[in-house]
C-alpha positions in Angstrom: 0.0 0.0 0.0 1.3 3.5 -0.9 1.1 5.4 2.3 2.0 8.6 0.5 -1.4 8.5 -1.2 -3.8 10.9 0.4 -6.5 8.3 -0.1 -4.6 6.0 2.3 -4.1 8.6 5.1 -6.1 6.7 7.7 -3.9 3.6 7.1 -0.8 5.8 7.5 -2.1 7.1 10.9 -2.7 3.6 12.1 0.8 2.6 11.1 2.3 5.6 12.9 0.4 5.0 16.1 0.8 1.2 16.2 4.5 0.8 15.6 7.6 1.6 17.6 10.2 3.2 15.3 14.0 3.2 15.6 13.9 6.8 14.5 11.3 9.5 14.3 12.1 12.7 12.4 10.2 15.9 13.1 10.4 18.1 10.0 9.7 17.3 6.4 11.9 19.8 4.6 15.1 18.9 2.7 17.0 18.1 5.9 14.4 15.8 7.4 13.9 14.2 4.0 17.6 13.5 3.6 17.8 12.0 7.1 14.8 9.7 6.4 16.3 8.4 3.2 19.7 7.8 4.7 18.3 6.1 7.8 15.8 3.9 6.0 18.3 2.8 3.4 20.5 1.6 6.3 17.7 -0.6 7.6 16.5 1.8 10.3 12.8 1.7 11.0 11.9 5.3 10.3 9.0 7.7 10.5 8.8 11.4 9.6 6.2 14.0 10.4 5.6 17.7 9.6 3.0 20.1 11.0 2.6 21.7 7.6 3.0 20.3 4.1 6.3 18.7 3.2 8.8 21.5 2.3 6.4 24.2 3.3 9.1 26.2 5.1 12.6 27.1 4.0 12.8 24.2 1.6 10.3 25.7 -0.9 11.5 29.3 -0.5 15.2 29.3 -1.5 16.8 30.8 -4.5 16.4 27.3 -6.1 20.0 26.8 -6.8 22.1 23.7 -6.1 25.2 25.9 -6.0 28.8 25.5 -5.2 29.0 28.3 -2.7 31.1 30.9 -4.5 30.0 33.6 -2.1 31.4 31.6 0.8 34.9 31.8 -0.5 34.9 35.5 0.5 34.3 34.3 4.1 37.1 31.8 3.7 34.8 28.9 4.3 36.9 26.6 2.2 35.7 23.3 3.6 32.1 24.4 3.2 32.7 25.3 -0.5 34.5 22.0 -1.1 31.8 19.9 0.5 28.8 21.5 -1.1 30.5 21.6 -4.5 31.1 17.9 -4.4 27.6 17.3 -3.1 26.3 19.2 -6.0 27.7 16.7 -8.4 26.1 13.8 -6.5 22.6 15.5 -6.6 23.0 16.1 -10.3 23.9 12.4 -10.9 21.0 11.1 -8.7 18.3 13.5 -9.7 19.2 14.8 -13.2 15.6 15.8 -14.0 15.6 18.3 -11.1 19.1 19.8 -11.5 19.8 21.9 -14.6 23.4 23.1 -15.3 23.3 26.8 -16.4 25.8 29.4 -17.1 26.0 32.2 -14.5 27.4 35.6 -15.4 29.3 37.5 -12.7 29.6 41.1 -13.9 32.7 43.0 -12.8 31.9 46.7 -12.1 33.7 49.7 -10.9 34.0 49.7 -7.1 32.2 46.3 -7.0 32.8 43.2 -4.9 35.2 41.7 -7.5 38.0 43.0 -9.5 39.0 41.1 -12.7 42.0 39.6 -10.8 39.9 38.7 -7.7 37.2 37.1 -9.9 39.7 35.1 -11.9 41.4 33.8 -8.8 38.2 33.2 -6.9 36.6 31.3 -9.8 39.8 29.3 -10.3 39.8 28.3 -6.7 36.1 27.6 -6.9 36.6 25.3 -10.0 39.5 23.5 -8.2 37.6 23.0 -4.9 34.5 21.6 -6.5 36.3 19.7 -9.3 34.5 21.4 -12.2 34.7 19.6 -15.6 37.0 21.2 -18.1 34.2 22.3 -20.4 32.5 24.1 -17.5 35.5 25.9 -16.1 35.3 29.7 -15.6 36.0 32.2 -18.3 36.9 35.9 -17.7 35.3 38.1 -20.3 36.1 41.6 -21.5 33.5 44.4 -21.3 32.7 43.9 -25.0 32.3 40.1 -24.7 30.1 40.6 -21.6 27.8 43.0 -23.4 27.5 40.5 -26.3 26.2 37.9 -23.8 24.1 40.3 -21.7 23.4 43.7 -23.3 21.1 44.7 -20.5 24.0 45.4 -18.1 25.0 49.0 -17.3 27.7 50.0 -19.7 29.0 53.0 -17.7 30.3 50.9 -14.8 30.9 47.5 -16.4 34.5 46.3 -16.7 34.0 42.7 -17.7 32.6 39.5 -16.2 33.3 36.0 -15.0 31.3 33.2 -16.6 30.9 30.0 -14.6 28.4 27.1 -14.2 25.7 26.9 -11.5 22.9 24.4 -11.2 19.2 25.4 -11.0 16.7 23.2 -9.2 13.2 23.0 -7.7 13.8 22.8 -4.0 10.3 21.6 -3.0 10.3 18.9 -5.7 13.7 17.7 -4.6 12.4 17.4 -1.0 9.2 15.5 -1.9 11.1 13.1 -4.3 13.6 12.3 -1.6 10.7 11.6 0.8 9.1 9.3 -1.8 12.4 7.5 -2.2 12.7 7.1 1.5 9.1 5.7 1.5 10.3 3.0 -1.0 12.8 2.0 1.7 10.0 1.7 4.3 9.8 5.2 5.8 6.3 6.2 7.0 5.9 9.9 6.3 3.0 12.2 7.1 2.4 15.9 6.6 0.0 18.0 8.7 1.0 16.1 11.8 2.0 18.5 14.6 4.3 17.4 17.4 2.5 18.7 20.6 4.6 17.3 23.4 7.3 14.7 24.1 6.8 11.5 26.1 9.5 10.6 28.6 10.5 7.5 30.4 13.2 7.8 33.1 14.0 11.3 31.8 14.6 10.0 28.2 12.4 10.9 25.2 10.6 7.7 24.0 8.0 9.3 21.7 5.7 12.2 21.0 2.1 13.1 21.2 1.0 14.6 17.9 -2.2 16.0 16.4 -3.5 15.2 12.9 -4.4 18.6 11.7 -6.8 17.2 9.1 -9.0 15.1 11.4 -7.8 16.6 14.7 -7.2 13.1 16.0 -4.5 12.8 18.7 -2.0 10.0 18.3 1.1 8.7 20.1 4.2 7.9 18.0 6.9 5.9 19.8 10.6 5.9 18.8 14.0 5.0 20.2 15.6 8.1 18.7 14.0 11.4 17.8 15.6 14.0 15.5 14.5 17.6 15.3 15.1 18.8 11.7 12.5 21.6 11.7 14.6 24.4 10.3 13.3 27.7 11.6 11.3 25.8 14.3 14.3 24.0 15.7 14.4 26.2 18.9 10.7 25.9 19.4 11.0 22.1 19.4 14.0 22.3 21.7 11.9 24.4 24.1 9.3 21.7 24.2 12.1 19.4 25.5 12.8 22.2 28.1 16.4 22.3 27.1 17.8 25.1 25.0 21.2 25.9 26.4 24.2 27.1 24.5 23.9 28.2 20.9 20.5 29.2 19.4 19.1 30.2 16.0 19.4 33.5 14.3 16.6 33.7 11.7 17.1 35.9 8.6 14.6 36.5 5.8 15.2 36.1 2.1 12.8 37.6 -0.4 12.5 36.8 -4.1 10.3 38.7 -6.6 8.9 37.4 -10.0 8.3 39.4 -13.1 7.4 38.5 -16.7 10.5 37.8 -18.7 9.9 40.7 -21.0 10.2 43.1 -18.0 13.7 41.7 -17.2 14.8 39.8 -20.3 18.2 38.5 -19.1 19.6 35.9 -21.4 21.1 33.7 -18.7 21.4 33.8 -14.9 23.3 36.8 -13.5 25.0 37.1 -10.0 25.4 40.9 -9.6 26.3 43.7 -7.2 23.5 45.6 -5.6 23.9 49.2 -4.8 24.8 48.5 -1.2 27.5 46.0 -2.0 25.5 42.8 -1.5 25.2 40.2 -4.2 21.9 39.2 -5.8 20.7 36.7 -8.4 18.5 37.3 -11.5 17.4 33.9 -12.9 15.3 33.4 -16.1 12.9 30.5 -16.0 10.4 29.9 -18.8 8.2 33.0 -19.2 9.4 34.7 -16.0 12.5 36.0 -14.4 12.9 35.9 -10.6 15.5 37.8 -8.6 16.7 38.1 -5.0 17.5 37.7 -2.3 17.4 40.0 0.7 19.1 39.0 4.0 17.6 40.8 7.0 16.9 39.8 10.6 13.5 38.3 11.1 11.1 38.4 14.0 7.5 37.3 13.3 5.3 34.4 12.5 7.5 31.6 11.2 4.8 30.0 9.0 4.2 33.2 7.1 7.2 35.6 6.7 5.8 38.9 5.4 7.2 40.7 2.4 7.3 44.4 3.1 7.4 47.3 0.7 10.9 48.0 2.0 12.0 44.5 0.8 10.4 45.1 -2.6 11.8 48.5 -3.1 15.3 47.3 -2.2 15.2 44.5 -4.7 13.6 46.7 -7.5 16.2 49.4 -6.8 19.0 46.8 -7.0 17.8 45.5 -10.3 17.4 49.0 -11.7 20.9 49.8 -10.5 22.5 47.0 -12.6 19.9 46.8 -15.4 19.2 50.5 -15.9 17.0 50.3 -19.0 14.5 47.9 -17.4 13.0 50.5 -15.1 11.1 47.9 -13.0 8.2 49.1 -10.8 6.2 47.4 -8.1 3.3 47.0 -10.6 5.5 44.7 -12.7 5.7 42.0 -9.9 3.4 39.0 -10.6 4.5 36.7 -7.8 6.9 36.5 -4.9 8.1 34.4 -2.0 9.9 34.8 1.3 11.8 32.2 3.2 13.7 32.0 6.5 17.3 30.9 7.0 17.8 29.0 10.3 21.4 30.2 10.9 23.4 29.8 14.1 23.7 33.0 16.1 27.1 34.6 16.3 27.6 37.8 18.4 28.1 41.1 16.5 27.7 39.6 13.0 25.3 40.9 10.4 22.9 38.5 8.7 25.1 38.2 5.6 28.2 37.5 7.7 26.6 34.5 9.6 28.0 31.1 8.7 25.8 28.7 6.7 27.5 25.7 8.4 25.2 23.2 10.1 25.5 22.3 13.8 24.1 19.4 15.9 22.7 19.7 19.4 21.9 16.8 21.7 19.8 17.3 24.8 20.1 15.3 28.1 16.8 13.6 27.2 18.3 12.5 23.9 16.7 14.9 21.4 19.0 15.3 18.4 18.6 18.7 16.8 20.2 20.0 13.6 20.3 23.6 12.4 22.0 25.7 9.8 23.3 24.2 6.6 22.5 24.6 2.9 20.1 23.0 0.4 23.1 21.6 -1.5 24.6 20.0 1.6 21.5 18.1 2.7 23.0 14.6 2.1 26.1 15.1 4.2 24.1 16.7 6.9 21.8 13.7 6.9 24.8 11.4 7.0 26.2 13.1 10.1 22.9 12.8 11.9 22.3 9.2 10.9 25.8 8.2 12.0 24.9 9.4 15.5 21.6 7.6 15.4 23.3 4.3 14.3 25.8 4.6 17.1 23.1 5.2 19.7 21.0 2.3 18.3 24.0 0.1 18.5 24.5 0.9 22.2 20.7 0.6 22.9 19.8 -2.6 21.1 22.9 -3.9 19.3 21.8 -2.5 15.9 24.4 -3.5 13.3 26.4 -0.5 12.1 25.8 0.2 8.5 27.6 2.9 6.4 25.8 5.6 4.4 24.6 4.5 1.0 22.9 7.6 -0.4 25.7 8.6 -2.7 24.5 5.9 -5.0 20.7 6.1 -4.5 18.8 7.4 -7.5 16.0 9.9 -6.4 12.5 9.1 -7.4 11.9 10.3 -11.1 15.6 10.4 -11.8 16.0 6.9 -13.4 18.1 8.0 -16.3 21.4 6.3 -17.3 23.1 9.7 -17.7 21.9 13.3 -17.4 22.0 13.8 -21.2 19.0 11.4 -21.5 16.8 13.9 -19.8 16.6 16.0 -22.9 15.9 12.9 -25.0 13.0 12.0 -22.7 11.7 15.6 -23.0 11.6 15.1 -26.8 9.7 11.8 -26.3 7.2 13.5 -24.1 6.8 16.4 -26.6 6.0 13.9 -29.4 3.2 12.4 -27.3 1.5 15.7 -26.4 2.1 17.9 -29.5 -1.0 16.5 -31.2 -3.0 17.8 -28.3 -1.8 21.3 -29.1 0.7 21.5 -26.2 4.1 23.0 -26.8 7.7 21.9 -26.1 7.6 24.1 -23.0 5.0 21.8 -21.4 7.2 18.8 -22.1 10.1 20.5 -20.5 8.0 21.5 -17.5 6.6 18.0 -17.0 10.0 16.2 -17.2 11.8 18.8 -15.1 9.1 18.4 -12.4 8.4 14.6 -12.4 11.2 13.0 -14.4 10.4 9.5 -15.5 7.1 9.6 -13.7 5.7 11.8 -16.5 4.4 8.8 -18.3 2.0 8.0 -15.5 0.7 11.6 -15.7 0.3 11.4 -19.5 -1.6 8.1 -19.2 -4.2 9.9 -17.0 -4.1 13.0 -19.2 -5.2 11.0 -22.2 -8.2 9.7 -20.2 -9.6 13.2 -19.7 -11.9 14.8 -22.3 -11.6 18.4 -21.4 -11.7 20.8 -24.4 -8.9 22.8 -22.8 -5.8 20.6 -22.8 -4.0 22.7 -20.2 -6.8 22.0 -17.8 -6.7 18.3 -18.7 -3.0 18.2 -18.0 -3.3 20.0 -14.7 -6.0 17.5 -13.7 -3.7 14.6 -14.5 -1.0 16.3 -12.3 -3.4 16.7 -9.4 -4.5 13.1 -9.7 -0.9 12.0 -9.6 0.1 14.1 -6.7 -2.9 13.2 -4.6 -2.3 9.5 -5.2 1.5 9.6 -4.8 2.6 12.8 -3.0 0.3 13.4 -0.1 -1.5 16.4 -1.5 -4.3 17.4 0.9 -4.9 21.0 0.0 -4.9 22.9 -3.3 -2.0 25.0 -2.1 0.1 21.9 -1.6 -0.4 21.4 -5.4 -0.1 24.9 -6.7 2.8 26.0 -4.5 5.0 23.0 -3.7 4.2 20.2 -6.1 4.2 22.3 -9.3 5.4 25.8 -8.4 2.6 27.3 -10.5 2.1 30.0 -7.9 5.5 31.4 -8.7 6.2 30.4 -12.3 2.7 30.1 -14.0 0.6 32.3 -11.7 -1.5 33.6 -14.6 -2.9 30.1 -15.2 -4.3 29.5 -11.7 -7.6 31.3 -12.2 -8.4 29.1 -15.2 -7.3 25.8 -13.5 -8.8 26.4 -10.1 -12.5 25.6 -10.6 -11.9 22.1 -12.2 -9.1 21.2 -9.9 -11.2 22.2 -6.9 -13.9 19.9 -8.1 -11.5 17.0 -8.6 -9.9 17.5 -5.1 -13.4 17.5 -3.6 -14.2 14.2 -5.2 -10.8 12.6 -4.4 -10.9 13.5 -0.7 -14.7 13.5 -0.1 -14.7 17.2 0.9 -17.8 18.8 2.2 -19.1 22.0 0.5 -17.8 24.0 3.4 -14.3 22.4 3.1 -14.3 23.0 -0.7 -15.1 26.6 -0.2 -12.3 26.9 2.4 -9.9 25.4 -0.2 -11.0 28.0 -2.8 -10.8 30.9 -0.3 -7.3 29.8 0.8 -6.0 29.7 -2.8 -7.5 33.1 -3.6 -5.9 34.6 -0.5 -2.5 33.1 -1.4 -2.6 34.4 -5.0 -3.6 37.8 -3.6 -0.8 37.7 -1.0 2.1 37.3 -3.5 1.5 40.7 -5.1 0.4 42.7 -2.0 3.1 44.0 0.3 2.9 45.6 3.7 
């Protein structure tokens, strides 16, 4: 039985409440997902819960890059750059449908962060540390060469550019596919399950009481080891354990804005100087360009970091500083997102100066918490945690020590012999859908979202008789995600399973009525519940273009 099917949720809850697990993970973002896969693949009986949807926090709100950490060279975090760079190659190999190599332009400007010499040396060290392939190694361009590649850049301050390779991804899709892979190894994973309080025996944690936020049922989940991988909520969970001594989190907010590509028609991704000396990204994707990010201290509601007009004005001013002819205004924004970075507090350091390294805390009651870290480094973070879990289980019950296997585990949807086959598969998909009037861009979107699972979606797509083929395709996607990816709300689908809220926001009004009807039928929603789903989606769509 597929326990990640929303139709089987009652069976999932029965399993969670009737088993004793070796390991229970609180947090279903990229860190928790990675821990679940590592643990389950070593034979550890594993469960995972999240009080929101999977990847609803930081793991769906990043810059969506699997990057090698060029910016961390400036802070001399050599080991961090080396590790995330090598991890990037592993993610690319194991999930090639979700990781897209793209050229990144680093403009060199008067009084900017990088001189030509510094850029050349920095990119050379970067290439060396992360073992970049020969054909992808950095190039240093003249002003004229740079303007040929990107004519939008300001000519009056431009001196040249560095050109190097970064990897674009879909952070939320990566997290859900890792959870699905962990489920194949036996992990029981549930979203919308909130940890309410710990259960102790002889001053050691032996389980949690949690609430199913869908049915409001209370259940007990028992486990020999519990890991707190809740990102921005790490300290809140530590407080539930009544132990939060030593280091603590320093939350910073990162905002990204989305505009139609014609408003910021960059030809490739650009990593550029803002007017205050910070570095920002502008990244084209399909028919949109998104840019960011801010890095400011955050205090507020963790579930819903607010984007302010100050954030928006800063980013627009920064883009207009570097791309002077674009003249962006707040009216050009069609979507946005804000995420929180769960960094480790360091006295007297600004948000941008804080280290992105991860740290592990273990309480006297046995709660293992992990904070900090980067999307790219999720696998090594998981390995460090699971090594501790294995050692503890060995001492508790004689569990046989098994080494990490995840370097070789293909992520769900990524079953290609080599990355180049992804483009071949895109062409195959296009041949199947073009007679339905759908373009190559739809084939790219499907394969870059679902990988090899696209065939399952197409089989369902061909069953629908909608006159509008885009609606029929979205219905097939919803069917697939409800049955395989624990979609319980429309926003799970539009925000985290497909990214339509960010990258195809103009399609939502057309898709919403039919998808609402389908979801109502799949999950047996009442009229009141269906109206709540519709109201919630309208509020979310309104929120991404209204700033406080």
